[in-house]
N, C-alpha and C positions, 0 to 999 in steps of 0.2 A: 470407868475409873479403875476397876480391877484389871482390865486389859492394859491400861496405861502403866499400872504398877508392875504387872508381869513383864511388860516391855522394858521398863527401867531396870528390873532385876536381871533380865537377860543381858542387857547392855553392861551392867556392873560386873556380871560374871565374866563376860567376854573381855572386858578391860582388865580385870584381875588376871585372867589367863594370859593375855598378851603381855602384861607387865611381868608376870612370873617367867614367861618364856624368854623375854628380853633379859631378865636378870640371870637366868640360867645360861644364856648365850654369853653374857658378860663374864660370868664366873668361868665358863669353859675357856674363853679367850685369854683371860688373865692367867689361868693355870697353864695354858699352852705356852704363853710367852715365858712364864717362869721356868717351865720344863726346857724350852729351847735355850734359855739363858744358862741354865744348869749344865746342859750338854755342851754348849759353846765354851763355858768356863772349863769344863773337864778336858775338852780337846786342847784348849790353849795351855793348860797345865801339862798334859801328857806330851805335847810336842813343843815345849818351851825351848829345847835344844835346837830343833829345826828352825823355829822362828827367830832365834838369836843368831843364826848363821847368815852372814851377809849375802851369801850366794842365793839363798831362798827368801830374801827379804820381801820382794813384791809378790812372789808366788805364795808364800806363807800367809801374808796379809790377806790376799784374795781368798785363799782356800779356807782359812780359819775364821776370818772376820767378815767376809762378804758372803761366801757360799753358805756358811752355817751360822750366820749372825741371827740373834733373836729379834726379828722384826717382822712386820707384815709383808709377806712375800706374794700377796694376792696379785699385785700389779705385775710382778715379775713372772709368775707362773702363767697368768693369762696372756701377758705380753709375749712370752716365748711361744705360746700356741698360735697367736696371731702372726708372729714372725715366721713360724713354720709354714702356715698357710700362704702367707704372702710371697715367700721366697721359693717355694717348691717349683722346680723347673726353671728358675731364673738365675740361680747361682750355683756354684760348685756343689755337686750332689753330696759329697762327703760332709759338707757343712750342715746340710739339711738333715742328714742321717744322724749326725752328732747331736743336733738340737733335739731330735726325737728321743735320744738316750737321756738327755738332761731332763726332759719332760717326765720320762719314766722314773728317773731317780727322785725327782721332786715329789711326784705323786706317791711313790712308795714311802719316802721319808715322812711325808705329811700324814699318810694313813697310819703309820706306826706311831707317830706322835699322838694322833687322836686316840688310839687304843690306850696309850699310856695315860692320857688325861682322864679317860673314863675310869681307869683303875684308881687314879688319884682321888677322883670324886667318890667312888665306891668306898675307898679306904679312909675318907675324911682327911686326906693329906693336902695341906695348903701350899702356899708359895715358898715356904721355908723348908721344903723337902731336903732331907739329908741323903748321903750316899747309901746308907743301909736301906732306907725306904725305896730309893731309886732301884737298887739291885733287886729287891724283893718284887717290885712291880715288873721289872724287866724279865725276871724268871717266870713270873706267874702267867705271862701272856703265852708261853709255850709255843713260840714261833721261831725256833732255832734256825730252820732253813731260810726263812724270810730274812733274818738278820744277816746270815752268811751271804745271801744273795745281795743284800744292800751293800755290804762291804765290797764284794766282788764287782758290783755294778759301779760303785764309786771309783774303784781302781780303773775299770774299763773307760769310764767317762774321762777321767784325768789323763790317761794315756792317749785317748783319741784326740782330745783337744790340744794336747801338746804336739802330737804329730801334725795336726792341721796348722798349728801356729807356725810351723817351719816351712810351709808351702807358700810360694808367692801368690798363687791364685786365690788363696784365702784373703790376702790383703785386698785384692781387687773386689772380691765378694763383699768384704766389710764396707768398702766404699759404696757399693750398691745398697747395702743395708742401711748405712747412715743416710743416704739420700731418701730412702723409703720411710725412715723412722717417723718423720713429722706427719707424713700423709696417713700412715696407719696408726698414729698415736701410740707409738711404742718406743719413744726416745729413752725412757728410764731403763728398759730392758736392753736396748742397744748399747747404752753407756756401760751397763753391767757386763755385757759380753765383750765389749772392746777392752774393758779393764782386765778381764780374764785373758784375752788374747795377748795384751801387752805383757802381762805377768808371765805367761807361759813361754812367750817367744824369746825372752832373755836367757833361758836355760836350754842348753843343747842336749843334756842327758838328765832325765828325771828318775832314773832307776832307783837311786838311793831314797829320794823323796817318796816315791810311790810304794816301794817295797817296805820301807819303814812303817808307813801308815798302815798298809795292808797287814803286815805281820803283828804290829802292836794292837790293832783293832781286833784281829782274830783272836789273839791271846787274851785280850781283855774280855772279849765276849765269852770265850770258853771258860775263863776263870769264874765269871759270874754264874754261868750255866751250871758249873760243877759245884756251886755253893761256896766258892771262895769269898773272902772279904777284901775288897779293894778300896784304897783311899785316894 
């Protein structure tokens, strides 16, 4: 009888632990989505002038609403890795190299978001986080070089994909990708890449677009780091 009671107590303790772990995971994900939405809204506000320019209509929508949208990117990140493995040696090498850079950018951004969320939890900051709280968390992570690298990498990825979008061989490679999409179960990520290709291809010169984003993001980052107050 005592053994059975002990067994039941152990099961109850395990169930409580699992439930608490699941709740912690739910809270973390909820805060992460809130953080990503906050960052996405900030980007859309900062670059409203670019978004309202007809020349950058498709590219702006892809960059600000698809690339940095607050949604579950697990299918996309894993799909890009599958795509990378499936196409290595089968399509234009520059395309595979570019996909590698996208993977790096996604993983870096995701890791930085996770660090922010842990700080939100530590500071008891909920989904209604304001700009002052965001800036304080941003500074407290003390990762200046990582943030600058993220900005530079984003610029590099954007220029690389624009350059590729102007090459006819990439169009041929994309047809190969679309053919392989169903077999490798990566159709969502292929649709995502094709949307990006279409958006980039329509613009011949992206210097203003890329330089504006790089300069504003660097200035925004430095202002926060130096203790300034941004709205």
